[in-house]
N, C-alpha and C positions, 0 to 999 in steps of 0.2 A: 104793609104786608101782614097777614094773619092767617092762621090755619083755619080750615073749614071742614065740615063733615058732610058736604054735598055728595050725593050718590053719583057715581061716574058712569053708570050703565048707559044713560041716554045722551051722554056728551060725545061730541065728535073730536077725539084726540088726534093730534098729529105731532110729529117731531121733525126736526130740520132735515131737509133733503140731503144735506151734506153729512148727515150722521154717519159716524164711522162704524157703528155696530159693535163697539167695544164695551157696551154696558154703562158708559158714562154720559147718558143722554137724559134729557128731560122732555116731557111732552106737554103741549099746551092745548087748551080747549076753551072756546068762547062760551060764556054762560051769562046771558042777560047783559048787564052793564059792567061785567068784570071778565077777567081772564084767569083760568085755573091752571096750575102748574103742578106736575107730579113727576116722580122718578119713573122712568120707563121700565126699570127692572122690578119695581114694586107698585104695580098699578092699583092694588087695593090698599096701599099705605096712605100716609098723610098727603094732603094737597095744600098748596098755598094759593091765595087769591089776591089779585090786584085789581084796582079799578081800571077800566079799559083805558082811560086817559093816561094814567100813570104808565101802563104797559106800552102804549103807543109812544110816549115820550122816551121810555127806555130803548125801544126799538130804533127810533129816529136817531138818538144819540149814539147807539152802538154802530149804526150804519155810517155815521159821521166819524167814527174812530175814537170817540171819547173814552173808551175803555180798553183800547189797544195797549198791550203790555209795553211796547217800546215807547209809546207816548207817555205812559205813566212812570217809566223809569226816570229817576232824577227828581221826581216830585216826592215830597215827604207825605207819607200816608199815616194818619193818626188812627190807631185802633182804639176802640172804646168798649 
């Protein structure tokens, strides 16, 4: 993960269909071989970019429940 200065005007941004509209959302946009991510409340602010393969891996694991809070409870989490 790393920040980028890519201009966002020509990108097709979208946020989750289940977004609650409470301001705690992120938006994603495909850009070549990467995926850009930004805060929906700050569209002109900083963006993060991930390689498309890494993003797809994250999505796949999220759908499988690997990041579910109840699954993670009981596991020791090391902060660094």
